[in-house]
SETORSE-405025 format. One line per 2 residues: their letters; for each residue x, y, z of N, C-alpha, C. Coordinates in steps of 0.02 Angstrom, whole numbers. Example, Ala and Ser with C-alpha at 12.3 -4.5 7.8 and 13.67 -1.06 7.14 Angstrom:
SETORSE-405025
AS> 660,-284,390,615,-225,390,660,-165,390  642,-112,354,684,-53,357,645,2,394 .
This chain:
SETORSE-405025
MN> 1988,9411,2610,1950,9463,2573,1874,9449,2589  1837,9501,2612,1768,9492,2625,1729,9515,2563 .
PR> 1693,9467,2527,1661,9485,2465,1602,9531,2477  1583,9543,2536,1525,9586,2547,1545,9660,2546 .
IS> 1608,9675,2540,1630,9743,2535,1669,9759,2469  1660,9714,2422,1695,9722,2359,1660,9775,2316 .
MI> 1698,9809,2271,1673,9857,2227,1709,9848,2159  1669,9854,2105,1700,9853,2039,1703,9922,2017 .
TL> 1761,9946,1992,1766,10014,1964,1790,10009,1893  1751,10039,1847,1770,10040,1775,1796,10111,1758 .
GV> 1852,10110,1723,1878,10174,1694,1838,10188,1630  1808,10245,1627,1768,10263,1569,1794,10324,1535 .
RD> 1785,10329,1467,1811,10383,1427,1769,10445,1435  1702,10439,1443,1657,10494,1449,1612,10480,1508 .
LS> 1627,10512,1565,1591,10495,1627,1513,10508,1618  1497,10564,1588,1426,10582,1579,1389,10530,1539 .
EA> 1420,10511,1482,1390,10460,1440,1385,10392,1476  1434,10373,1514,1433,10311,1553,1379,10312,1605 .
IE> 1373,10369,1639,1321,10373,1692,1251,10368,1660  1243,10400,1603,1175,10395,1569,1162,10322,1549 .
FY> 1214,10287,1521,1206,10221,1500,1183,10174,1558  1220,10181,1614,1203,10135,1670,1141,10157,1710 .
EQ> 1134,10222,1714,1076,10244,1756,1011,10243,1715  1011,10274,1657,951,10280,1616,940,10217,1574 .
GL> 991,10196,1540,988,10139,1494,975,10073,1530  1015,10056,1581,1008,9990,1615,969,9996,1677 .
GF> 955,10057,1703,914,10062,1764,951,10048,1826  1018,10050,1830,1055,10041,1890,1041,10097,1939 .
PR> 1030,10083,2004,1015,10134,2053,1080,10173,2070  1081,10239,2057,1140,10281,2069,1138,10307,2138 .
ME> 1199,10308,2170,1205,10336,2237,1229,10410,2231  1222,10447,2282,1251,10514,2285,1325,10507,2288 .
SP> 1360,10546,2246,1434,10541,2245,1463,10607,2218  1528,10615,2227,1561,10675,2201,1556,10677,2125 .
TE> 1567,10735,2094,1558,10743,2022,1608,10703,1979  1664,10685,2006,1715,10652,1963,1708,10576,1966 .
VA> 1658,10551,2001,1646,10480,2005,1571,10468,2011  1549,10408,1991,1480,10389,2001,1479,10319,2032 .
FF> 1434,10312,2082,1425,10245,2114,1356,10220,2105  1348,10155,2091,1285,10123,2086,1281,10065,2131 .
TL> 1226,10055,2165,1220,9996,2212,1195,9936,2170  1226,9880,2187,1209,9818,2153,1198,9767,2210 .
NG> 1170,9709,2194,1161,9660,2246,1229,9633,2266  1250,9645,2328,1312,9622,2355,1376,9659,2339 .
TW> 1370,9710,2297,1428,9751,2283,1407,9817,2257  1453,9860,2237,1441,9923,2204,1478,9925,2140 .
LG> 1451,9965,2095,1487,9980,2030,1508,10052,2032  1572,10066,2022,1598,10133,2019,1620,10152,1949 .
LY> 1608,10212,1929,1631,10238,1862,1678,10295,1876  1738,10294,1844,1792,10344,1855,1825,10357,1787 .
GY> 1849,10417,1778,1880,10432,1716,1934,10380,1696  1936,10360,1634,1981,10310,1610,2054,10324,1625 .
DA> 2078,10384,1602,2147,10407,1613,2161,10416,1686  2113,10443,1725,2124,10452,1796,2130,10386,1832 .
LA> 2089,10335,1813,2094,10272,1844,2162,10236,1826  2183,10241,1767,2247,10212,1747,2304,10246,1785 .
ED> 2301,10312,1792,2349,10348,1830,2349,10327,1902  2291,10319,1934,2283,10300,2001,2315,10228,2009 .
AG> 2307,10187,1961,2334,10118,1966,2408,10117,1948  2433,10171,1918,2502,10173,1897,2515,10131,1836 .
VP> 2467,10126,1789,2478,10089,1727,2462,10134,1668  2489,10115,1608,2474,10156,1547,2399,10154,1531 .
AD> 2373,10206,1502,2302,10208,1486,2290,10188,1413  2341,10162,1380,2333,10149,1308,2317,10075,1292 .
GD> 2290,10037,1340,2273,9966,1327,2215,9960,1281  2213,9904,1242,2157,9895,1196,2145,9818,1189 .
GF> 2097,9799,1150,2081,9732,1137,2047,9698,1196  2047,9633,1199,2015,9598,1254,2052,9611,1318 .
RG> 2016,9631,1368,2045,9651,1430,2053,9592,1482  2037,9530,1457,2048,9473,1500,1995,9458,1550 .
FT> 1939,9492,1548,1884,9480,1596,1818,9504,1566  1763,9478,1593,1698,9503,1577,1663,9520,1642 .
LA> 1614,9559,1637,1568,9572,1694,1505,9534,1680  1473,9511,1731,1413,9470,1720,1355,9498,1761 .
HN> 1295,9498,1729,1233,9518,1763,1189,9456,1760  1176,9427,1819,1138,9365,1823,1067,9379,1841 .
VA> 1021,9347,1805,949,9357,1819,916,9291,1830  850,9294,1847,814,9233,1869,782,9192,1812 .
SE> 782,9215,1752,749,9179,1697,777,9197,1630  762,9153,1580,783,9168,1512,749,9232,1487 .
AE> 686,9240,1505,648,9301,1483,682,9363,1511  709,9358,1572,744,9416,1601,809,9430,1564 .
VD> 842,9378,1540,902,9387,1500,884,9428,1438  831,9407,1404,809,9440,1343,794,9513,1358 .
KA> 759,9524,1410,738,9595,1430,799,9638,1443  846,9610,1484,907,9651,1502,949,9663,1439 .
MA> 952,9617,1394,992,9625,1332,958,9680,1293  892,9678,1286,857,9727,1249,868,9797,1278 .
LA> 866,9805,1346,880,9866,1377,949,9894,1361  997,9849,1361,1067,9869,1348,1073,9892,1275 .
VN> 1046,9854,1229,1051,9872,1157,1013,9939,1144  957,9947,1178,918,10010,1168,955,10070,1197 .
AD> 1001,10056,1244,1041,10110,1275,1110,10117,1241  1111,10090,1177,1172,10098,1134,1230,10050,1149 .
AR> 1215,9997,1187,1266,9942,1192,1270,9908,1123  1328,9876,1109,1336,9839,1049,1327,9766,1065 .
LV> 1281,9734,1029,1269,9664,1038,1328,9625,1012  1356,9579,1056,1412,9540,1036,1388,9467,1021 .
KS> 1345,9441,1065,1318,9372,1055,1246,9375,1079  1201,9360,1035,1130,9356,1054,1118,9304,1108 .
PQ> 1068,9317,1152,1054,9266,1202,1038,9199,1173  1062,9148,1203,1053,9079,1178,1070,9029,1233 .
KV> 1042,8968,1224,1062,8912,1267,1137,8903,1261  1172,8886,1319,1244,8881,1315,1263,8810,1345 .
FW> 1326,8794,1329,1352,8725,1344,1347,8708,1417  1351,8756,1464,1351,8738,1534,1281,8732,1562 .
GG> 1231,8736,1519,1162,8722,1544,1119,8783,1556  1151,8842,1548,1115,8906,1555,1092,8938,1491 .
YS> 1078,9001,1497,1057,9042,1441,1091,9111,1450  1127,9134,1399,1161,9198,1408,1175,9228,1340 .
GY> 1191,9294,1342,1215,9333,1287,1267,9386,1309  1298,9418,1262,1352,9468,1277,1337,9533,1243 .
FR> 1355,9587,1275,1355,9653,1245,1417,9692,1267  1434,9740,1231,1488,9788,1247,1458,9854,1264 .
DP> 1478,9882,1322,1451,9946,1345,1487,10004,1301  1471,10066,1312,1502,10120,1274,1579,10123,1280 .
DD> 1607,10093,1332,1681,10096,1339,1710,10028,1324  1673,9986,1287,1697,9922,1262,1705,9870,1317 .
YL> 1678,9878,1380,1679,9825,1428,1629,9773,1406  1650,9711,1409,1612,9655,1390,1570,9631,1448 .
WE> 1502,9630,1438,1456,9609,1487,1418,9547,1465  1414,9496,1511,1371,9441,1496,1309,9449,1537 .
VA> 1250,9436,1508,1186,9433,1542,1166,9358,1542  1159,9329,1602,1150,9258,1604,1095,9237,1655 .
HN> 1064,9179,1637,1021,9141,1681,1054,9077,1696  1067,9058,1757,1097,8995,1776,1046,8955,1814 .
PL> 1014,8907,1781,962,8864,1815,991,8815,1864  1057,8805,1865,1091,8760,1909,1100,8784,1982 .
FW> 1110,8848,1989,1114,8880,2056,1105,8953,2049  1079,8985,2103,1068,9057,2107,1131,9094,2127 .
VG> 1150,9140,2091,1215,9176,2109,1200,9240,2146  1137,9257,2161,1123,9319,2195,1128,9309,2271 .
PR> 1105,9364,2305,1109,9360,2378,1066,9298,2406  1091,9270,2459,1058,9211,2489,984,9225,2506 .
DA> 970,9286,2525,901,9301,2550,854,9324,2491  880,9326,2432,840,9344,2376,804,9284,2345 .
PE> 743,9294,2319,710,9237,2290,744,9213,2228  743,9149,2213,775,9120,2154,728,9125,2096 .
């Protein structure tokens, strides 16, 4: 698997609301795309938004799942101040704060929020190594 062509696709309940959250609230750069899907460019990957029921149907699984989904999405930034800023942007865009940013056991600084579709996002600064593209400044 080539990680340079990976894409994360989230099934969302209200596509317009999700687009507004990611584009206006978090400032993710949106790509031109068909009306039934939205794509955002990220460092090293893309984020896709697709109707929740439609994505479940496409995957051939029931759409009635709830609770912890067994994974989190992470947004890594270059400093603790950037963690605080990103968390504030998310909360101002109607994300629900789950865990305020704080120093964590592994030596970094992170917090968690839930987006409008209850996806759990971590915003983190890892001072031990840079997780972004190799050519990006640390």
